[in-house]
Every structure is written in C-alpha cells, then in structure tokens.
C-alpha positions, 0 to 999 in steps of 0.5 A, a space after each residue: 290261752 286261759 282255759 277258763 276264759 274259753 270255758 265261760 265265753 263258750 257258756 255264754 255262747 254255746 252256739 260256737 261249740 256247734 261251730 267248733 264241732 263242724 269245724 267252722 270255727 277255731 279256738 285261737 293258740 289250742 291245739 286239736 285235742 284240747 278243743 276236742 276236750 272241751 267239746 267233749 266237757 260241753 257234750 257230757 255237761 261237765 261243764 253245765 253251771 249245774 254240774 259245776 255246782 253239784 262238784 
C-alpha cells in the first residue's frame, strides 16, 4: 500500500472521502486506524494543496 497514491487519488476524487466516512467504501490493504487517520487529515485540511504548499 502506498499512502501517497491513496492521498493523490482522494485529492482528485474528493467524493470518495464521503463514501469512506459513511462506510460505503473502504481502502484495500488499509486497516481501520489508517483509514481513520487519512479521513481525519482531509477533514482538518492537512491534505489540501494549500496546506501542503504552505508547509
């Protein structure tokens, strides 16, 4: 599992994040803790292009 590829995909397809939150989708080879951390990162906008650029 490559987290960078997952994050890149989710940035291009933000609708999938809602599906992950509601339990209608899952990340293959990612446990619940990893999935929750990724969702939380998007929720707090840590994964936004603006945040990454400023960081």
